[in-house]
N, C-alpha and C positions, 0 to 999 in steps of 0.2 A: 505752476510756474517752474517747479523743480523738474518736472518731466520735460517741459519745453526747453529749459536750459540744458538738460542732459542730452536731449535727442534732436534739438532744433525745431521741433514742433510736437504737438500732442493732440490726441483726439479723445474726448470724453463721450462715451455712448450712454445715453439715458434710455434704458430698455423699458418698454411697456407692453401690455397685451391689450388688444381691442376686441370688443364683442364680434362674434362671427358675422353678424348682420350689419356691422358698422358702415361699410361702403363697398363690399363685394370684392375687394382686392386682398392679396396675401399680407401686405404690409404697407406702412406709410413711413417715409423718411421726412422728418421735420427738422429743417435747418433755419427756420424763421426767415424763409425767402432769401437765403444767402447771408443773413445777418449774424448767424451763429456758427456757420461752417462754410468754408470756401466752396462756392459752386462747383469748382473742379473736383474737389474731394467728394461732394455729394454725388456728382455724376459718375465718378469711379465706382462708388459703392452701389449706386443704382444699377449701373451696367453689370457689375458682378452678380448681383441678385437676379437680374433678368436673365443673365447667361445660365444661371442655375434653374431657370424655369419659373421663378416667382413673378407674380403680377404685383408691381410696386407702384405706389402713387407718391407724389412729392407734395408735402405741406398741406394737403387737403384730405381729410378734414382736420388733421393734427399738424400744426406748424411748429410745435415745440412749446414748452412751457417755461416755468421758472428756471430750471437747470440750464436749458440752452440759452435763455435770455441772459441769465446772470453770469454764466461762465464762458460762453462762446465769444471769442475775440479773434476772428480769423485774420485780421490785419496784423495781429501779434503772433500768429501761428498757433493759437489756442482754439481748436475747433470743438464744437459741441453739436452732437446730432442726436435727436430723439428718434428711436426706431420702435414703431408700433408693430406688433406681430399679431396677426389674426388668430384668435384662439382655436378656430376650426382646424388649424394646421396641426394641433397637438392635443386638444382637450375636448371632451364631451362636456359642454357647459351645463347640461342638466344634472349630470352625476358628479361633475368635477373630477373625472378620472381621465388619465391619458388614453388617447386613441391609438390605433395601429399606425397612424401617421407620425407619431411622436419620434420614432427612430429616424425617419427621413428628415424631419426638421432639425433634429440634433446633428445629423451629418451635414446638413446645409449650413448650420451655424458654425460648425467646426471648420468648414471650408471658408466661410466668411472671415473667421478669426485668423486663419492662416493668411488669407489675402490681405487683411489689415496689417498684419505683422510685416508684410513684405512691401508696403507702400514706399515708393521713392518720394520722400517729402520734398525733394528739390523740384519736383514737377507740380507741386501744389502752390 
């Protein structure tokens, strides 16, 4: 609530990793089918990730869990989004060591964070 009051809106991102074989995509955005995060915001984030070359799914197979359900109130400008990241983008699941792709994912996430920091909340 403090963040929303200070900035007019807020976004809670609940980060998770998913097994490489989960569904063949790079990540899943879970907004509880629009119930936890405004669809316009989910679309913006989805579009930015796709512009970076990531194959992103929405809500399937992960629509969001306790955190998104409990805290997401898009009607009150409190958005909660679960982001599942495919472990194949950064980790050898057999040895649990970072792969050569780790640096690329790190750069992509840094770009996403910069994008999130510049969102025009009046459009959401």
